C-alpha atoms as a printed R data frame, in Angstrom:
    type eleno elety resid chain resno       x      y       z
1   ATOM     1    CA   MET     A     1   0.000  0.000   0.000
2   ATOM     2    CA   ASP     A     2   3.013  2.169  -0.594
3   ATOM     3    CA   GLN     A     3   1.154  4.060  -3.326
4   ATOM     4    CA   LEU     A     4  -1.294  5.509  -0.787
5   ATOM     5    CA   ILE     A     5  -0.403  8.582   1.264
6   ATOM     6    CA   GLU     A     6  -0.701  7.751   4.952
7   ATOM     7    CA   ILE     A     7  -2.715 10.175   7.065
8   ATOM     8    CA   ASN     A     8  -1.228 10.611  10.526
9   ATOM     9    CA   SER     A     9  -3.272 13.449  12.024
10  ATOM    10    CA   LEU     A    10  -6.716 15.013  11.908
11  ATOM    11    CA   GLU     A    11  -5.124 18.054  10.290
12  ATOM    12    CA   GLU     A    12  -3.803 15.881   7.452
13  ATOM    13    CA   TYR     A    13  -7.259 14.328   7.084
14  ATOM    14    CA   GLU     A    14  -8.910 17.768   6.877
15  ATOM    15    CA   LYS     A    15  -6.398 18.846   4.227
16  ATOM    16    CA   ALA     A    16  -6.816 15.600   2.236
17  ATOM    17    CA   ILE     A    17 -10.596 15.856   1.966
18  ATOM    18    CA   GLN     A    18 -10.290 19.268   0.299
19  ATOM    19    CA   THR     A    19  -8.809 17.535  -2.754
20  ATOM    20    CA   LYS     A    20 -10.412 15.026  -5.114
21  ATOM    21    CA   SER     A    21  -9.471 12.114  -2.920
22  ATOM    22    CA   ILE     A    22 -10.268  8.570  -1.919
23  ATOM    23    CA   ILE     A    23  -9.433  7.469   1.599
24  ATOM    24    CA   LEU     A    24  -8.928  3.808   2.467
25  ATOM    25    CA   PHE     A    25  -9.745  2.997   6.078
26  ATOM    26    CA   THR     A    26  -7.666 -0.009   7.050
27  ATOM    27    CA   ALA     A    27  -5.746 -1.775   9.839
28  ATOM    28    CA   SER     A    28  -2.589 -3.863   9.871
29  ATOM    29    CA   TRP     A    29  -4.312 -6.827  11.553
30  ATOM    30    CA   CYS     A    30  -7.206 -6.975   9.039
31  ATOM    31    CA   PRO     A    31  -6.946 -9.968   6.636
32  ATOM    32    CA   ASP     A    32  -9.428 -8.430   4.184
33  ATOM    33    CA   CYS     A    33  -7.322 -5.260   4.124
34  ATOM    34    CA   MET     A    34  -4.231 -7.334   3.331
35  ATOM    35    CA   PHE     A    35  -6.172 -9.046   0.529
36  ATOM    36    CA   ILE     A    36  -6.280 -5.796  -1.472
37  ATOM    37    CA   LYS     A    37  -2.590 -5.013  -0.920
38  ATOM    38    CA   PRO     A    38  -1.300 -6.842  -4.048
39  ATOM    39    CA   PHE     A    39  -3.555 -4.915  -6.451
40  ATOM    40    CA   ILE     A    40  -4.289 -1.551  -4.825
41  ATOM    41    CA   GLY     A    41  -1.207 -0.022  -6.490
42  ATOM    42    CA   ASN     A    42  -2.620 -0.865  -9.908
43  ATOM    43    CA   VAL     A    43  -5.911  0.778  -8.942
44  ATOM    44    CA   VAL     A    44  -4.123  3.943  -7.820
45  ATOM    45    CA   LYS     A    45  -2.192  4.120 -11.111
46  ATOM    46    CA   LYS     A    46  -5.357  3.533 -13.145
47  ATOM    47    CA   TYR     A    47  -7.185  6.522 -11.596
48  ATOM    48    CA   PRO     A    48  -4.681  9.416 -11.470
49  ATOM    49    CA   ASN     A    49  -7.477 11.990 -11.215
50  ATOM    50    CA   PHE     A    50  -7.819 11.004  -7.522
51  ATOM    51    CA   THR     A    51  -5.295 11.261  -4.711
52  ATOM    52    CA   PHE     A    52  -5.383  8.093  -2.622
53  ATOM    53    CA   TYR     A    53  -4.845  8.133   1.136
54  ATOM    54    CA   SER     A    54  -4.925  5.537   3.884
55  ATOM    55    CA   ILE     A    55  -5.989  5.859   7.496
56  ATOM    56    CA   ASN     A    56  -5.242  3.242  10.119
57  ATOM    57    CA   ARG     A    57  -8.589  3.036  11.892
58  ATOM    58    CA   ASP     A    58  -6.912  1.905  15.124
59  ATOM    59    CA   TYR     A    59  -5.366  5.379  15.467
60  ATOM    60    CA   PHE     A    60  -8.541  7.261  14.480
61  ATOM    61    CA   ILE     A    61 -11.347  5.411  16.263
62  ATOM    62    CA   ASP     A    62 -13.312  8.602  17.036
63  ATOM    63    CA   LEU     A    63 -13.111  9.806  13.424
64  ATOM    64    CA   CYS     A    64 -14.272  6.406  12.154
65  ATOM    65    CA   GLN     A    65 -17.200  6.461  14.571
66  ATOM    66    CA   ASP     A    66 -18.108 10.001  13.478
67  ATOM    67    CA   LEU     A    67 -17.997  8.879   9.828
68  ATOM    68    CA   ASP     A    68 -19.972  5.691  10.595
69  ATOM    69    CA   ILE     A    69 -17.161  3.464   9.361
70  ATOM    70    CA   LEU     A    70 -17.626  0.301  11.354
71  ATOM    71    CA   GLY     A    71 -16.104 -2.192   8.930
72  ATOM    72    CA   ILE     A    72 -12.802 -2.300   7.098
73  ATOM    73    CA   PRO     A    73 -11.468 -2.110   4.505
74  ATOM    74    CA   SER     A    74 -13.669  0.800   3.505
75  ATOM    75    CA   PHE     A    75 -13.310  3.584   0.953
76  ATOM    76    CA   VAL     A    76 -14.725  7.124   1.161
77  ATOM    77    CA   SER     A    77 -14.302  9.724  -1.570
78  ATOM    78    CA   TYR     A    78 -14.182 13.489  -1.063
79  ATOM    79    CA   GLU     A    79 -13.923 16.713  -2.987
80  ATOM    80    CA   ASN     A    80 -13.890 20.260  -1.585
81  ATOM    81    CA   GLY     A    81 -14.453 18.909   1.928
82  ATOM    82    CA   GLN     A    82 -17.641 17.075   0.957
83  ATOM    83    CA   GLU     A    83 -18.150 13.333   0.835
84  ATOM    84    CA   THR     A    84 -18.858 12.279  -2.750
85  ATOM    85    CA   GLY     A    85 -19.168  8.521  -2.301
86  ATOM    86    CA   ARG     A    86 -18.609  5.587  -0.003
87  ATOM    87    CA   PHE     A    87 -17.916  1.889  -0.241
88  ATOM    88    CA   VAL     A    88 -18.164  0.973   3.412
89  ATOM    89    CA   SER     A    89 -18.660 -2.522   4.785
90  ATOM    90    CA   LYS     A    90 -16.836 -5.216   6.674
91  ATOM    91    CA   LEU     A    91 -16.724 -7.472   3.604
92  ATOM    92    CA   ARG     A    92 -13.686 -8.346   1.502
93  ATOM    93    CA   LYS     A    93 -13.453 -6.191  -1.611
94  ATOM    94    CA   THR     A    94 -12.209 -7.293  -5.008
95  ATOM    95    CA   GLN     A    95 -10.312 -5.097  -7.460
96  ATOM    96    CA   GLU     A    96 -13.370 -5.088  -9.711
97  ATOM    97    CA   GLU     A    97 -15.652 -3.917  -6.879
98  ATOM    98    CA   ILE     A    98 -13.226 -1.142  -5.912
99  ATOM    99    CA   GLU     A    99 -12.911  0.039  -9.520
100 ATOM   100    CA   THR     A   100 -16.696 -0.031  -9.960
101 ATOM   101    CA   PHE     A   101 -16.981  2.203  -6.894
102 ATOM   102    CA   ILE     A   102 -14.355  4.625  -8.245
103 ATOM   103    CA   GLN     A   103 -16.042  4.782 -11.632
104 ATOM   104    CA   SER     A   104 -19.331  5.634  -9.941
105 ATOM   105    CA   ILE     A   105 -17.872  8.835  -8.454
106 ATOM   106    CA   LYS     A   106 -16.117 10.226 -11.534
């Protein structure tokens, strides 16, 4: 997940959501999050019109609760500080499902 910019503070999160961005909510212990690791770089390269970020939910529990993100991995898209889409669930996500989500918010 080296292609994603890691968010380490609420200030970085607030700055990130001002751009046309997609944030992946993840955790290092999550097997479904590790499932997407081999192909997420290809997804990032395929959609250069978005900036991709990652947030470790274990460090941002309050933010995840505020955003109603109870399952991971989950994706939320933003532009100009407004949420523009979400793919939030506790289920494993395939590359095709992630790309379908991204295409829905273009």
